Structure formats: structure tokens, C-alpha cells
mmCIF file as Biopython writes it, N, C-alpha, C and O atoms, coordinates in Angstrom:
data_model
#
loop_
_atom_site.group_PDB
_atom_site.id
_atom_site.type_symbol
_atom_site.label_atom_id
_atom_site.label_alt_id
_atom_site.label_comp_id
_atom_site.label_asym_id
_atom_site.label_entity_id
_atom_site.label_seq_id
_atom_site.pdbx_PDB_ins_code
_atom_site.Cartn_x
_atom_site.Cartn_y
_atom_site.Cartn_z
_atom_site.occupancy
_atom_site.B_iso_or_equiv
_atom_site.auth_seq_id
_atom_site.auth_asym_id
_atom_site.pdbx_PDB_model_num
ATOM 1   N N  . MET A ? 1  ? -3.592  11.383  2.948   1.0 0.0 1  A 1 
ATOM 2   C CA . MET A ? 1  ? -3.001  10.450  3.594   1.0 0.0 1  A 1 
ATOM 3   C C  . MET A ? 1  ? -2.376  11.451  5.047   1.0 0.0 1  A 1 
ATOM 4   O O  . MET A ? 1  ? -2.084  11.016  6.161   1.0 0.0 1  A 1 
ATOM 5   N N  . THR A ? 2  ? -2.308  12.974  4.522   1.0 0.0 2  A 1 
ATOM 6   C CA . THR A ? 2  ? -1.847  13.763  5.290   1.0 0.0 2  A 1 
ATOM 7   C C  . THR A ? 2  ? -3.019  13.972  6.048   1.0 0.0 2  A 1 
ATOM 8   O O  . THR A ? 2  ? -3.266  13.320  7.063   1.0 0.0 2  A 1 
ATOM 9   N N  . VAL A ? 3  ? -3.604  14.678  5.686   1.0 0.0 3  A 1 
ATOM 10  C CA . VAL A ? 3  ? -5.027  15.161  6.098   1.0 0.0 3  A 1 
ATOM 11  C C  . VAL A ? 3  ? -5.409  14.076  7.070   1.0 0.0 3  A 1 
ATOM 12  O O  . VAL A ? 3  ? -5.506  14.544  8.204   1.0 0.0 3  A 1 
ATOM 13  N N  . HIS A ? 4  ? -5.668  12.740  7.009   1.0 0.0 4  A 1 
ATOM 14  C CA . HIS A ? 4  ? -6.328  11.868  7.795   1.0 0.0 4  A 1 
ATOM 15  C C  . HIS A ? 4  ? -4.988  11.635  9.146   1.0 0.0 4  A 1 
ATOM 16  O O  . HIS A ? 4  ? -5.286  11.392  10.315  1.0 0.0 4  A 1 
ATOM 17  N N  . ALA A ? 5  ? -3.593  11.772  8.659   1.0 0.0 5  A 1 
ATOM 18  C CA . ALA A ? 5  ? -2.541  11.561  10.097  1.0 0.0 5  A 1 
ATOM 19  C C  . ALA A ? 5  ? -2.900  13.043  10.769  1.0 0.0 5  A 1 
ATOM 20  O O  . ALA A ? 5  ? -2.705  13.257  11.965  1.0 0.0 5  A 1 
ATOM 21  N N  . ALA A ? 6  ? -3.354  13.874  10.012  1.0 0.0 6  A 1 
ATOM 22  C CA . ALA A ? 6  ? -3.296  15.229  11.221  1.0 0.0 6  A 1 
ATOM 23  C C  . ALA A ? 6  ? -4.335  15.262  11.861  1.0 0.0 6  A 1 
ATOM 24  O O  . ALA A ? 6  ? -4.378  16.024  12.828  1.0 0.0 6  A 1 
ATOM 25  N N  . ALA A ? 7  ? -5.706  14.299  11.462  1.0 0.0 7  A 1 
ATOM 26  C CA . ALA A ? 7  ? -6.824  14.154  12.355  1.0 0.0 7  A 1 
ATOM 27  C C  . ALA A ? 7  ? -6.259  13.240  13.266  1.0 0.0 7  A 1 
ATOM 28  O O  . ALA A ? 7  ? -6.294  13.609  14.439  1.0 0.0 7  A 1 
ATOM 29  N N  . VAL A ? 8  ? -5.899  12.470  13.104  1.0 0.0 8  A 1 
ATOM 30  C CA . VAL A ? 8  ? -5.217  11.131  14.118  1.0 0.0 8  A 1 
ATOM 31  C C  . VAL A ? 8  ? -4.604  11.993  15.455  1.0 0.0 8  A 1 
ATOM 32  O O  . VAL A ? 8  ? -4.761  11.987  16.676  1.0 0.0 8  A 1 
ATOM 33  N N  . GLU A ? 9  ? -3.840  12.707  14.485  1.0 0.0 9  A 1 
ATOM 34  C CA . GLU A ? 9  ? -2.800  13.604  15.699  1.0 0.0 9  A 1 
ATOM 35  C C  . GLU A ? 9  ? -3.673  14.490  16.438  1.0 0.0 9  A 1 
ATOM 36  O O  . GLU A ? 9  ? -3.603  14.679  17.653  1.0 0.0 9  A 1 
ATOM 37  N N  . ARG A ? 10 ? -4.444  14.988  15.695  1.0 0.0 10 A 1 
ATOM 38  C CA . ARG A ? 10 ? -5.324  15.925  17.017  1.0 0.0 10 A 1 
ATOM 39  C C  . ARG A ? 10 ? -6.015  15.160  18.256  1.0 0.0 10 A 1 
ATOM 40  O O  . ARG A ? 10 ? -6.065  15.360  19.470  1.0 0.0 10 A 1 
ATOM 41  N N  . GLN A ? 11 ? -6.680  13.892  17.103  1.0 0.0 11 A 1 
ATOM 42  C CA . GLN A ? 11 ? -7.534  13.342  18.479  1.0 0.0 11 A 1 
ATOM 43  C C  . GLN A ? 11 ? -6.476  12.496  19.178  1.0 0.0 11 A 1 
ATOM 44  O O  . GLN A ? 11 ? -7.058  11.896  20.082  1.0 0.0 11 A 1 
ATOM 45  N N  . LEU A ? 12 ? -5.629  12.289  19.169  1.0 0.0 12 A 1 
ATOM 46  C CA . LEU A ? 12 ? -4.187  11.345  19.841  1.0 0.0 12 A 1 
ATOM 47  C C  . LEU A ? 12 ? -3.420  11.945  20.936  1.0 0.0 12 A 1 
ATOM 48  O O  . LEU A ? 12 ? -3.040  11.518  22.027  1.0 0.0 12 A 1 
ATOM 49  N N  . GLY A ? 13 ? -3.263  13.487  20.084  1.0 0.0 13 A 1 
ATOM 50  C CA . GLY A ? 13 ? -2.293  14.595  21.495  1.0 0.0 13 A 1 
ATOM 51  C C  . GLY A ? 13 ? -1.292  14.386  21.201  1.0 0.0 13 A 1 
ATOM 52  O O  . GLY A ? 13 ? -0.463  14.818  22.002  1.0 0.0 13 A 1 
ATOM 53  N N  . ARG A ? 14 ? -0.633  13.536  19.778  1.0 0.0 14 A 1 
ATOM 54  C CA . ARG A ? 14 ? 0.308   13.042  19.837  1.0 0.0 14 A 1 
ATOM 55  C C  . ARG A ? 14 ? 1.009   12.829  18.399  1.0 0.0 14 A 1 
ATOM 56  O O  . ARG A ? 14 ? 0.434   12.093  17.596  1.0 0.0 14 A 1 
ATOM 57  N N  . PRO A ? 15 ? 2.127   13.391  18.072  1.0 0.0 15 A 1 
ATOM 58  C CA . PRO A ? 15 ? 2.827   13.111  16.661  1.0 0.0 15 A 1 
ATOM 59  C C  . PRO A ? 15 ? 2.871   11.541  16.143  1.0 0.0 15 A 1 
ATOM 60  O O  . PRO A ? 15 ? 3.596   10.651  16.587  1.0 0.0 15 A 1 
ATOM 61  N N  . VAL A ? 16 ? 1.813   11.439  14.990  1.0 0.0 16 A 1 
ATOM 62  C CA . VAL A ? 16 ? 2.201   9.878   14.283  1.0 0.0 16 A 1 
ATOM 63  C C  . VAL A ? 16 ? 1.922   9.807   12.696  1.0 0.0 16 A 1 
ATOM 64  O O  . VAL A ? 16 ? 1.556   8.823   12.053  1.0 0.0 16 A 1 
ATOM 65  N N  . MET A ? 17 ? 2.184   11.071  12.248  1.0 0.0 17 A 1 
ATOM 66  C CA . MET A ? 17 ? 2.690   11.770  10.971  1.0 0.0 17 A 1 
ATOM 67  C C  . MET A ? 17 ? 3.954   10.484  10.701  1.0 0.0 17 A 1 
ATOM 68  O O  . MET A ? 17 ? 3.866   9.586   9.864   1.0 0.0 17 A 1 
ATOM 69  N N  . PRO A ? 18 ? 4.673   10.625  11.303  1.0 0.0 18 A 1 
ATOM 70  C CA . PRO A ? 18 ? 6.222   9.709   10.531  1.0 0.0 18 A 1 
ATOM 71  C C  . PRO A ? 18 ? 5.742   8.138   10.409  1.0 0.0 18 A 1 
ATOM 72  O O  . PRO A ? 18 ? 6.302   7.369   9.629   1.0 0.0 18 A 1 
ATOM 73  N N  . ARG A ? 19 ? 4.730   7.768   11.196  1.0 0.0 19 A 1 
ATOM 74  C CA . ARG A ? 19 ? 4.544   6.625   11.369  1.0 0.0 19 A 1 
ATOM 75  C C  . ARG A ? 19 ? 3.607   6.190   9.780   1.0 0.0 19 A 1 
ATOM 76  O O  . ARG A ? 19 ? 3.572   5.128   9.157   1.0 0.0 19 A 1 
ATOM 77  N N  . PHE A ? 20 ? 2.889   7.602   9.506   1.0 0.0 20 A 1 
ATOM 78  C CA . PHE A ? 20 ? 1.918   6.834   8.660   1.0 0.0 20 A 1 
ATOM 79  C C  . PHE A ? 20 ? 3.025   6.385   7.446   1.0 0.0 20 A 1 
ATOM 80  O O  . PHE A ? 20 ? 2.941   5.260   6.955   1.0 0.0 20 A 1 
ATOM 81  N N  . PHE A ? 21 ? 4.466   7.714   6.828   1.0 0.0 21 A 1 
ATOM 82  C CA . PHE A ? 21 ? 4.541   8.161   5.876   1.0 0.0 21 A 1 
ATOM 83  C C  . PHE A ? 21 ? 5.375   6.320   5.906   1.0 0.0 21 A 1 
ATOM 84  O O  . PHE A ? 21 ? 5.357   5.457   5.028   1.0 0.0 21 A 1 
ATOM 85  N N  . ALA A ? 22 ? 6.055   6.303   7.369   1.0 0.0 22 A 1 
ATOM 86  C CA . ALA A ? 22 ? 6.511   5.223   6.681   1.0 0.0 22 A 1 
ATOM 87  C C  . ALA A ? 22 ? 6.057   3.922   6.571   1.0 0.0 22 A 1 
ATOM 88  O O  . ALA A ? 22 ? 6.885   3.038   6.353   1.0 0.0 22 A 1 
ATOM 89  N N  . VAL A ? 23 ? 4.778   3.628   6.696   1.0 0.0 23 A 1 
ATOM 90  C CA . VAL A ? 23 ? 4.041   2.101   6.261   1.0 0.0 23 A 1 
ATOM 91  C C  . VAL A ? 23 ? 4.056   2.462   5.012   1.0 0.0 23 A 1 
ATOM 92  O O  . VAL A ? 23 ? 4.636   1.867   4.104   1.0 0.0 23 A 1 
ATOM 93  N N  . PHE A ? 24 ? 3.239   3.725   4.902   1.0 0.0 24 A 1 
ATOM 94  C CA . PHE A ? 24 ? 3.232   3.824   3.211   1.0 0.0 24 A 1 
ATOM 95  C C  . PHE A ? 24 ? 4.510   3.444   2.524   1.0 0.0 24 A 1 
ATOM 96  O O  . PHE A ? 24 ? 4.574   2.788   1.484   1.0 0.0 24 A 1 
ATOM 97  N N  . SER A ? 25 ? 5.668   3.992   3.309   1.0 0.0 25 A 1 
ATOM 98  C CA . SER A ? 25 ? 6.989   3.458   2.306   1.0 0.0 25 A 1 
ATOM 99  C C  . SER A ? 25 ? 6.974   2.250   2.159   1.0 0.0 25 A 1 
ATOM 100 O O  . SER A ? 25 ? 6.870   1.669   1.079   1.0 0.0 25 A 1 
ATOM 101 N N  . LEU A ? 26 ? 7.120   1.543   3.689   1.0 0.0 26 A 1 
ATOM 102 C CA . LEU A ? 26 ? 7.096   -0.222  3.811   1.0 0.0 26 A 1 
ATOM 103 C C  . LEU A ? 26 ? 6.155   -0.752  2.443   1.0 0.0 26 A 1 
ATOM 104 O O  . LEU A ? 26 ? 6.617   -1.448  1.539   1.0 0.0 26 A 1 
ATOM 105 N N  . GLY A ? 27 ? 4.877   -0.304  2.509   1.0 0.0 27 A 1 
ATOM 106 C CA . GLY A ? 27 ? 3.944   -0.722  1.351   1.0 0.0 27 A 1 
ATOM 107 C C  . GLY A ? 27 ? 4.374   -0.717  0.264   1.0 0.0 27 A 1 
ATOM 108 O O  . GLY A ? 27 ? 4.480   -1.768  -0.368  1.0 0.0 27 A 1 
ATOM 109 N N  . THR A ? 28 ? 4.751   0.519   -0.260  1.0 0.0 28 A 1 
ATOM 110 C CA . THR A ? 28 ? 5.622   0.404   -1.264  1.0 0.0 28 A 1 
ATOM 111 C C  . THR A ? 28 ? 6.451   -0.344  -1.866  1.0 0.0 28 A 1 
ATOM 112 O O  . THR A ? 28 ? 6.308   -0.894  -2.958  1.0 0.0 28 A 1 
ATOM 113 N N  . VAL A ? 29 ? 7.614   -0.385  -0.932  1.0 0.0 29 A 1 
ATOM 114 C CA . VAL A ? 29 ? 8.178   -1.071  -1.218  1.0 0.0 29 A 1 
ATOM 115 C C  . VAL A ? 29 ? 8.305   -2.847  -1.645  1.0 0.0 29 A 1 
ATOM 116 O O  . VAL A ? 29 ? 8.898   -3.571  -2.444  1.0 0.0 29 A 1 
ATOM 117 N N  . ALA A ? 30 ? 7.307   -2.938  -0.506  1.0 0.0 30 A 1 
ATOM 118 C CA . ALA A ? 30 ? 6.667   -4.251  -0.750  1.0 0.0 30 A 1 
ATOM 119 C C  . ALA A ? 30 ? 5.680   -4.961  -1.752  1.0 0.0 30 A 1 
ATOM 120 O O  . ALA A ? 30 ? 5.549   -6.132  -2.111  1.0 0.0 30 A 1 
ATOM 121 N N  . VAL A ? 31 ? 4.985   -3.683  -2.086  1.0 0.0 31 A 1 
ATOM 122 C CA . VAL A ? 31 ? 4.269   -4.276  -3.811  1.0 0.0 31 A 1 
ATOM 123 C C  . VAL A ? 31 ? 5.305   -3.950  -4.632  1.0 0.0 31 A 1 
ATOM 124 O O  . VAL A ? 31 ? 5.128   -4.472  -5.732  1.0 0.0 31 A 1 
ATOM 125 N N  . ALA A ? 32 ? 6.444   -3.227  -4.569  1.0 0.0 32 A 1 
ATOM 126 C CA . ALA A ? 32 ? 7.459   -3.575  -5.987  1.0 0.0 32 A 1 
ATOM 127 C C  . ALA A ? 32 ? 7.953   -4.534  -5.579  1.0 0.0 32 A 1 
ATOM 128 O O  . ALA A ? 32 ? 8.090   -5.230  -6.585  1.0 0.0 32 A 1 
ATOM 129 N N  . ALA A ? 33 ? 8.329   -5.067  -4.754  1.0 0.0 33 A 1 
ATOM 130 C CA . ALA A ? 33 ? 8.966   -6.272  -4.471  1.0 0.0 33 A 1 
ATOM 131 C C  . ALA A ? 33 ? 8.248   -7.434  -5.281  1.0 0.0 33 A 1 
ATOM 132 O O  . ALA A ? 33 ? 8.936   -8.174  -5.984  1.0 0.0 33 A 1 
ATOM 133 N N  . VAL A ? 34 ? 6.411   -7.658  -5.161  1.0 0.0 34 A 1 
ATOM 134 C CA . VAL A ? 34 ? 5.897   -8.772  -5.877  1.0 0.0 34 A 1 
ATOM 135 C C  . VAL A ? 34 ? 5.806   -8.402  -6.868  1.0 0.0 34 A 1 
ATOM 136 O O  . VAL A ? 34 ? 5.802   -9.333  -7.673  1.0 0.0 34 A 1 
ATOM 137 N N  . GLY A ? 35 ? 5.704   -7.268  -7.399  1.0 0.0 35 A 1 
ATOM 138 C CA . GLY A ? 35 ? 6.004   -6.699  -8.684  1.0 0.0 35 A 1 
ATOM 139 C C  . GLY A ? 35 ? 7.250   -7.446  -9.909  1.0 0.0 35 A 1 
ATOM 140 O O  . GLY A ? 35 ? 7.136   -7.985  -11.009 1.0 0.0 35 A 1 
ATOM 141 N N  . VAL A ? 36 ? 8.379   -7.124  -9.025  1.0 0.0 36 A 1 
ATOM 142 C CA . VAL A ? 36 ? 9.532   -8.018  -9.291  1.0 0.0 36 A 1 
ATOM 143 C C  . VAL A ? 36 ? 9.609   -9.273  -9.433  1.0 0.0 36 A 1 
ATOM 144 O O  . VAL A ? 36 ? 10.139  -9.753  -10.435 1.0 0.0 36 A 1 
ATOM 145 N N  . LEU A ? 37 ? 8.783   -10.490 -7.862  1.0 0.0 37 A 1 
ATOM 146 C CA . LEU A ? 37 ? 9.006   -11.497 -8.249  1.0 0.0 37 A 1 
ATOM 147 C C  . LEU A ? 37 ? 8.313   -12.137 -9.432  1.0 0.0 37 A 1 
ATOM 148 O O  . LEU A ? 37 ? 8.863   -13.047 -10.052 1.0 0.0 37 A 1 
ATOM 149 N N  . MET A ? 38 ? 6.560   -11.469 -9.906  1.0 0.0 38 A 1 
ATOM 150 C CA . MET A ? 38 ? 5.716   -11.286 -10.958 1.0 0.0 38 A 1 
ATOM 151 C C  . MET A ? 38 ? 6.598   -11.193 -12.011 1.0 0.0 38 A 1 
ATOM 152 O O  . MET A ? 38 ? 6.020   -11.609 -13.015 1.0 0.0 38 A 1 
ATOM 153 N N  . THR A ? 39 ? 7.710   -10.849 -12.259 1.0 0.0 39 A 1 
ATOM 154 C CA . THR A ? 39 ? 8.266   -10.278 -13.769 1.0 0.0 39 A 1 
ATOM 155 C C  . THR A ? 39 ? 9.172   -11.434 -13.364 1.0 0.0 39 A 1 
ATOM 156 O O  . THR A ? 39 ? 9.012   -12.414 -14.093 1.0 0.0 39 A 1 
ATOM 157 N N  . ALA A ? 40 ? 10.028  -11.581 -12.456 1.0 0.0 40 A 1 
ATOM 158 C CA . ALA A ? 40 ? 10.566  -12.587 -12.458 1.0 0.0 40 A 1 
ATOM 159 C C  . ALA A ? 40 ? 10.322  -14.200 -12.773 1.0 0.0 40 A 1 
ATOM 160 O O  . ALA A ? 40 ? 11.093  -15.088 -13.137 1.0 0.0 40 A 1 
ATOM 161 N N  . GLN A ? 41 ? 9.157   -14.184 -12.525 1.0 0.0 41 A 1 
ATOM 162 C CA . GLN A ? 41 ? 8.416   -15.597 -12.738 1.0 0.0 41 A 1 
ATOM 163 C C  . GLN A ? 41 ? 7.677   -15.693 -14.154 1.0 0.0 41 A 1 
ATOM 164 O O  . GLN A ? 41 ? 6.961   -16.620 -14.532 1.0 0.0 41 A 1 
ATOM 165 N N  . ARG A ? 42 ? 8.041   -14.419 -14.918 1.0 0.0 42 A 1 
ATOM 166 C CA . ARG A ? 42 ? 7.202   -14.354 -16.358 1.0 0.0 42 A 1 
ATOM 167 C C  . ARG A ? 42 ? 5.531   -14.557 -16.388 1.0 0.0 42 A 1 
ATOM 168 O O  . ARG A ? 42 ? 4.815   -15.125 -17.211 1.0 0.0 42 A 1 
ATOM 169 N N  . VAL A ? 43 ? 5.120   -13.629 -14.749 1.0 0.0 43 A 1 
ATOM 170 C CA . VAL A ? 43 ? 3.407   -14.042 -15.340 1.0 0.0 43 A 1 
ATOM 171 C C  . VAL A ? 43 ? 3.039   -12.677 -15.830 1.0 0.0 43 A 1 
ATOM 172 O O  . VAL A ? 43 ? 3.389   -11.522 -15.589 1.0 0.0 43 A 1 
ATOM 173 N N  . PRO A ? 44 ? 1.854   -13.523 -16.929 1.0 0.0 44 A 1 
ATOM 174 C CA . PRO A ? 44 ? 1.837   -12.275 -17.787 1.0 0.0 44 A 1 
ATOM 175 C C  . PRO A ? 44 ? 0.934   -11.013 -17.152 1.0 0.0 44 A 1 
ATOM 176 O O  . PRO A ? 44 ? 0.115   -11.060 -16.234 1.0 0.0 44 A 1 
ATOM 177 N N  . VAL A ? 45 ? 1.287   -10.080 -17.811 1.0 0.0 45 A 1 
ATOM 178 C CA . VAL A ? 45 ? 0.682   -8.710  -16.956 1.0 0.0 45 A 1 
ATOM 179 C C  . VAL A ? 45 ? -1.162  -8.929  -16.820 1.0 0.0 45 A 1 
ATOM 180 O O  . VAL A ? 45 ? -1.854  -8.535  -15.881 1.0 0.0 45 A 1 
ATOM 181 N N  . SER A ? 46 ? -1.594  -9.601  -17.944 1.0 0.0 46 A 1 
ATOM 182 C CA . SER A ? 46 ? -3.078  -9.835  -17.718 1.0 0.0 46 A 1 
ATOM 183 C C  . SER A ? 46 ? -3.062  -10.350 -16.138 1.0 0.0 46 A 1 
ATOM 184 O O  . SER A ? 46 ? -3.614  -9.694  -15.254 1.0 0.0 46 A 1 
ATOM 185 N N  . ILE A ? 47 ? -2.365  -11.602 -15.882 1.0 0.0 47 A 1 
ATOM 186 C CA . ILE A ? 47 ? -2.521  -12.347 -14.296 1.0 0.0 47 A 1 
ATOM 187 C C  . ILE A ? 47 ? -2.131  -11.293 -13.800 1.0 0.0 47 A 1 
ATOM 188 O O  . ILE A ? 47 ? -3.156  -11.028 -13.172 1.0 0.0 47 A 1 
ATOM 189 N N  . HIS A ? 48 ? -1.265  -10.245 -13.522 1.0 0.0 48 A 1 
ATOM 190 C CA . HIS A ? 48 ? -0.742  -9.408  -12.609 1.0 0.0 48 A 1 
ATOM 191 C C  . HIS A ? 48 ? -1.867  -8.594  -12.722 1.0 0.0 48 A 1 
ATOM 192 O O  . HIS A ? 48 ? -2.414  -8.552  -11.621 1.0 0.0 48 A 1 
ATOM 193 N N  . ALA A ? 49 ? -2.419  -7.977  -13.492 1.0 0.0 49 A 1 
ATOM 194 C CA . ALA A ? 49 ? -3.315  -6.894  -13.285 1.0 0.0 49 A 1 
ATOM 195 C C  . ALA A ? 49 ? -4.695  -7.316  -12.704 1.0 0.0 49 A 1 
ATOM 196 O O  . ALA A ? 49 ? -5.393  -6.503  -12.097 1.0 0.0 49 A 1 
ATOM 197 N N  . ALA A ? 50 ? -5.189  -9.019  -12.968 1.0 0.0 50 A 1 
ATOM 198 C CA . ALA A ? 50 ? -6.057  -9.202  -12.446 1.0 0.0 50 A 1 
ATOM 199 C C  . ALA A ? 50 ? -6.087  -9.316  -10.868 1.0 0.0 50 A 1 
ATOM 200 O O  . ALA A ? 50 ? -7.003  -9.275  -10.046 1.0 0.0 50 A 1 
ATOM 201 N N  . VAL A ? 51 ? -4.569  -9.493  -10.766 1.0 0.0 51 A 1 
ATOM 202 C CA . VAL A ? 51 ? -4.473  -10.091 -9.125  1.0 0.0 51 A 1 
ATOM 203 C C  . VAL A ? 51 ? -4.663  -8.831  -8.492  1.0 0.0 51 A 1 
ATOM 204 O O  . VAL A ? 51 ? -5.620  -8.847  -7.718  1.0 0.0 51 A 1 
ATOM 205 N N  . VAL A ? 52 ? -4.063  -7.748  -8.569  1.0 0.0 52 A 1 
ATOM 206 C CA . VAL A ? 52 ? -4.362  -6.522  -8.412  1.0 0.0 52 A 1 
ATOM 207 C C  . VAL A ? 52 ? -5.049  -6.178  -8.421  1.0 0.0 52 A 1 
ATOM 208 O O  . VAL A ? 52 ? -5.110  -5.439  -7.438  1.0 0.0 52 A 1 
ATOM 209 N N  . ALA A ? 53 ? -5.929  -6.138  -8.991  1.0 0.0 53 A 1 
ATOM 210 C CA . ALA A ? 53 ? -7.942  -5.419  -9.295  1.0 0.0 53 A 1 
ATOM 211 C C  . ALA A ? 53 ? -8.585  -6.568  -8.314  1.0 0.0 53 A 1 
ATOM 212 O O  . ALA A ? 53 ? -9.538  -6.072  -7.714  1.0 0.0 53 A 1 
ATOM 213 N N  . ALA A ? 54 ? -8.444  -7.500  -8.070  1.0 0.0 54 A 1 
ATOM 214 C CA . ALA A ? 54 ? -9.108  -8.419  -6.809  1.0 0.0 54 A 1 
ATOM 215 C C  . ALA A ? 54 ? -8.859  -8.021  -5.602  1.0 0.0 54 A 1 
ATOM 216 O O  . ALA A ? 54 ? -9.631  -8.048  -4.644  1.0 0.0 54 A 1 
ATOM 217 N N  . VAL A ? 55 ? -7.458  -7.536  -5.646  1.0 0.0 55 A 1 
ATOM 218 C CA . VAL A ? 55 ? -7.102  -7.007  -4.273  1.0 0.0 55 A 1 
ATOM 219 C C  . VAL A ? 55 ? -7.983  -6.119  -3.991  1.0 0.0 55 A 1 
ATOM 220 O O  . VAL A ? 55 ? -8.913  -6.379  -3.227  1.0 0.0 55 A 1 
ATOM 221 N N  . ILE A ? 56 ? -7.800  -4.714  -4.666  1.0 0.0 56 A 1 
ATOM 222 C CA . ILE A ? 56 ? -8.605  -3.829  -4.409  1.0 0.0 56 A 1 
ATOM 223 C C  . ILE A ? 56 ? -9.440  -4.391  -4.058  1.0 0.0 56 A 1 
ATOM 224 O O  . ILE A ? 56 ? -9.633  -4.800  -2.913  1.0 0.0 56 A 1 
ATOM 225 N N  . VAL A ? 57 ? -10.246 -4.546  -5.200  1.0 0.0 57 A 1 
ATOM 226 C CA . VAL A ? 57 ? -11.690 -4.873  -4.900  1.0 0.0 57 A 1 
ATOM 227 C C  . VAL A ? 57 ? -11.745 -5.479  -3.348  1.0 0.0 57 A 1 
ATOM 228 O O  . VAL A ? 57 ? -12.360 -4.801  -2.525  1.0 0.0 57 A 1 
ATOM 229 N N  . GLY A ? 58 ? -11.162 -6.657  -2.937  1.0 0.0 58 A 1 
ATOM 230 C CA . GLY A ? 58 ? -11.537 -7.150  -1.862  1.0 0.0 58 A 1 
ATOM 231 C C  . GLY A ? 58 ? -10.905 -6.356  -0.639  1.0 0.0 58 A 1 
ATOM 232 O O  . GLY A ? 58 ? -11.147 -6.862  0.457   1.0 0.0 58 A 1 
ATOM 233 N N  . ARG A ? 59 ? -10.064 -5.090  -0.638  1.0 0.0 59 A 1 
ATOM 234 C CA . ARG A ? 59 ? -9.948  -4.825  0.443   1.0 0.0 59 A 1 
ATOM 235 C C  . ARG A ? 59 ? -10.904 -3.491  0.688   1.0 0.0 59 A 1 
ATOM 236 O O  . ARG A ? 59 ? -11.337 -2.995  1.729   1.0 0.0 59 A 1 
ATOM 237 N N  . SER A ? 60 ? -11.020 -3.198  -0.405  1.0 0.0 60 A 1 
ATOM 238 C CA . SER A ? 60 ? -12.452 -1.884  -0.215  1.0 0.0 60 A 1 
ATOM 239 C C  . SER A ? 60 ? -14.260 -2.349  -0.063  1.0 0.0 60 A 1 
ATOM 240 O O  . SER A ? 60 ? -15.188 -1.579  0.185   1.0 0.0 60 A 1 
ATOM 241 N N  . ALA A ? 61 ? -14.337 -4.018  -0.334  1.0 0.0 61 A 1 
ATOM 242 C CA . ALA A ? 61 ? -15.600 -4.061  0.272   1.0 0.0 61 A 1 
ATOM 243 C C  . ALA A ? 61 ? -15.706 -4.151  1.555   1.0 0.0 61 A 1 
ATOM 244 O O  . ALA A ? 61 ? -16.818 -4.189  2.081   1.0 0.0 61 A 1 
#
């Protein structure tokens, strides 16, 4: 992520690195919150893992 952000900064000619890290941090908190909710709802780990895998495959397609 840092290398990509540095390349974007070079292209834009202005700093954007803090935004990259801020969005990364927000994403981490959001995904952790989803995990907490799934745990609170007693969603089985196998379903949780299947949902995560489907999201990853969907994003990379």
C-alpha cells in the first residue's frame, strides 16, 4: 500500500499517503465490527469464513 500511495503521490504532485492509511484503518475497524456482530449472533465460523472468501473472490474478479 505504501508503494502504491507513493506512486499516486508522484503522479498527483501532492501528499495522499495519510488518506491511504486512514481508509485502511477505517476498513480494519469496519471489518472487525462485522466480525463482532457475527460472533454476537453466533454465526458459525464456517459460514463466517465462507462469507469472507466470497467477498474476497468477488472483489478480485
